[in-house]
Structures are given as C-alpha cells and as structure tokens.
C-alpha positions in Angstrom: 3.7 45.5 10.9 4.1 41.8 10.0 7.5 40.4 11.0 8.9 37.1 10.8 11.1 37.4 14.0 10.8 38.3 17.7 12.9 39.8 20.0 12.9 38.4 23.4 14.2 41.5 26.0 17.6 42.4 26.1 18.8 38.3 26.1 20.7 36.7 23.2 17.7 34.4 22.4 16.1 35.0 18.9 12.4 33.8 18.9 10.5 33.0 16.0 7.2 34.9 15.3 3.7 33.2 15.6 3.9 32.0 12.0 6.8 29.8 13.2 9.3 31.0 10.4 12.7 28.9 11.5 14.7 26.6 9.9 14.9 23.2 10.9 17.4 24.0 14.1 14.6 26.6 15.1 16.5 29.4 14.0 14.0 31.9 12.9 14.2 34.1 9.9 14.9 37.8 9.1 12.1 40.0 8.1 12.5 40.8 4.6 11.5 44.1 4.1 9.9 44.7 0.3 7.6 47.8 0.8 9.0 49.8 3.7 5.3 51.3 4.1 4.1 48.0 4.8 6.3 47.8 7.8 6.8 51.0 9.5 3.3 53.1 9.8 5.7 56.9 9.6 9.0 58.0 10.3 8.4 57.8 14.0 8.6 54.2 13.7 12.1 54.6 11.7 14.2 54.5 14.3 12.6 52.1 16.8 12.6 49.7 13.4 16.3 50.7 12.7 17.6 49.6 16.5 15.5 46.4 16.4 17.3 45.3 13.1 20.4 46.0 14.5 20.0 43.9 17.8 18.7 41.3 15.7 21.8 41.6 13.5 23.8 41.5 16.6 22.3 38.2 17.8 22.8 36.7 14.1 26.3 37.4 14.5 26.7 35.7 18.0 25.2 32.6 17.0 27.1 32.3 13.3 30.3 32.8 16.1 29.3 30.0 18.4 28.4 27.8 14.9 31.8 28.6 14.0 33.5 27.5 17.0 31.5 24.1 17.0 32.5 23.6 13.7 36.0 23.9 14.5 35.4 21.5 17.7 34.1 19.0 14.8 36.6 19.2 12.4 38.9 18.4 15.0 36.9 15.6 16.6 35.8 13.7 13.8 39.7 12.8 12.5 39.8 11.6 16.0 36.9 9.3 15.7 37.9 7.9 12.4 41.6 7.0 14.0 39.8 5.4 16.7 37.5 3.4 14.2 40.2 2.2 12.1 42.1 0.9 15.4 39.2 -1.0 16.9 38.4 -2.5 13.1 42.4 -3.7 13.1 42.3 -5.3 16.3 38.6 -7.2 15.3 40.5 -8.5 12.5 43.2 -10.2 14.8 41.0 -11.7 17.3 41.9 -15.1 15.9 45.4 -14.5 15.7 47.7 -15.9 18.3 50.7 -14.0 18.0 51.1 -10.6 19.5 51.3 -7.5 17.7 54.7 -5.5 18.1 53.8 -1.8 17.8 55.8 1.2 19.1 54.0 3.7 21.6 54.4 7.5 22.0 55.6 8.4 25.4 56.5 12.3 24.2 57.1 14.0 20.8 60.3 12.6 20.2 60.2 9.0 22.4 58.9 5.6 21.4 58.3 2.5 23.5 58.4 -0.7 21.9 55.4 -3.1 23.0 53.7 -6.3 22.2 50.0 -6.2 22.2 48.3 -9.7 22.7 45.4 -10.7 20.9 42.1 -8.8 22.7 38.6 -8.8 22.3 38.3 -5.7 24.6 39.1 -2.2 24.4 39.0 1.0 26.5 37.6 4.2 24.9 38.1 7.7 26.4 34.3 9.3 26.6 35.6 12.7 27.7 35.6 14.4 31.2 38.6 11.9 32.3 36.4 9.0 31.8 37.3 5.6 30.1 35.5 2.5 29.7 35.9 -1.0 28.6 34.0 -2.4 26.1 34.0 -5.5 23.5 35.4 -5.1 20.3 32.0 -5.4 18.3 30.5 -2.8 20.8 32.9 -0.4 20.8 33.1 -0.4 17.1 29.3 0.1 17.1 29.3 3.1 19.4 32.6 4.9 17.3 30.3 4.1 14.0 27.3 6.0 15.7 29.5 8.5 16.9 30.7 9.1 13.5 27.7 9.2 12.1 26.4 11.9 14.3 29.4 14.3 14.3 29.0 14.0 10.5 25.4 14.7 10.7 26.1 17.7 13.2 29.0 19.3 10.7 26.5 18.9 7.9 23.7 20.8 9.8 26.0 23.7 11.6 27.5 24.3 7.8 23.6 24.7 6.7 23.2 26.7 9.5 26.0 29.0 8.8 24.9 29.8 5.3 21.2 30.2 6.7 22.6 33.0 9.2 24.5 34.7 6.4 21.6 35.1 4.5 19.3 36.4 7.4 22.6 39.0 8.2 22.2 39.7 4.4 18.8 40.4 4.5 18.6 42.7 7.8 21.2 44.8 6.4 19.2 45.1 3.0 16.0 45.8 5.1 18.0 48.3 7.3 19.2 50.3 3.6 16.0 50.6 2.8 14.3 51.8 5.9 16.9 54.2 5.9 16.9 55.2 2.4 13.3 55.8 3.0 13.6 57.7 6.3 15.9 60.3 4.0 13.3 60.3 1.2 10.6 61.0 3.6 12.4 64.2 5.1 13.5 65.3 1.4 9.8 65.3 0.7 8.9 67.2 3.9 11.2 69.8 3.1 10.2 70.3 -0.5 6.8 70.7 1.2 7.2 72.8 3.7 9.3 75.0 1.2 5.8 74.5 -1.5 4.1 76.4 1.8 6.0 79.1 2.1 6.5 80.1 -1.4 2.3 79.8 -1.5 2.1 82.0 1.8 4.7 84.7 0.3 2.6 84.7 -3.0 -0.6 86.0 -1.8 -1.7 89.5 -2.2 -1.9 92.0 0.8 -5.0 92.9 2.3 
C-alpha cells in the first residue's frame, strides 16, 4: 500500500514517507488516491484508512492554523521594521548637520512633548524580550535591512505553505470520498451477489 504521508503516533507531527516527498519546508505531501484498489486491499482496510485520512486532515489543519498566526505576526512586524529603517536612514542623512532636529514624542494617545534631537551616530534598537542595544547608525541600518529581508522571505514562505496545506487538505478530502464511495460500491456488489446466490439456490429442483 503506497503512500506519500506517514503518521507518527498520536502526536501532531507529520513525517515524510521513505521517498521524502515534501515541500521545501519539509511538509509532507498527502497521498493521492487514483485507484482505490491500489490503496486498500479489501473492505477490512476501509475503516482504518478513513480514520488515517481524518487524522491527516486534522494535522494539516493544525499546521494551517499555526501558519496563519505566523502570517498575522509577520504582517504586523514588517511595517514596524520598515518604519524603524526609515527613521535610521533619516538620522544617517543628518550626520553632517550641526543643527538639532525639532520633533515631538508621543507620551500617550493624545499627549505629545516637544524635543530637540542632536545629531547622532548611535541609535538604540529594541530586539525583543525587553532587550535594547545600541548600534552605530550604519550597523543599525544593515541589521534592519537583514531583518526586513528575512521577514519578507518568511512571509513568502508562509503564503506558499498555506497554499500547499490547502491543496493537501483538498487531496485528502477527495481521497476520503473515493474510498468511502468505493466501500459503498463494494457493499452493493456483495448484496447483489448474495441475492443472486439465493435465487440460484431457490431455483434448484427438489430430490
């Protein structure tokens, strides 16, 4: 029984089969059921196969939900990085300017304070987890460019993974329908065969 997808216990992780069929991020392909007879050897395999497909769909949906949350986080993060990068580049453009910059700092939603910002060659960046570090302006620009590139790449990968996951879920839904319909057909054939056998037995002459 050939399959491109293997399950590991009752956990949430999907592992690729021996042929290593995965997308670039290691998410396995779902099994494509063309001929049901090539996938299940008999009706006794139907229940376990349908249960396996259901578990696979749940795992793909779990990964889909996690990826959607990551996409939402990246879409919040990328504009912040861009805004910070623009400010660092603005400060870099004023390195030779002796005049301080007059600006306003937001203290809360409706309150601002006027401030004079002297020419600077150093900035402080929040790195997350309540960590702030100072960087020379040029190094800060390089760091932010790198972070922006990484975030954009991650967003592209997440979008591709979402499309891939949806395709695998659809593939499994089609496979489930095919196995189920095959089982219904087999049941019908068995009933017809049983009816034909009874008719033949009833038509035999006595003694």
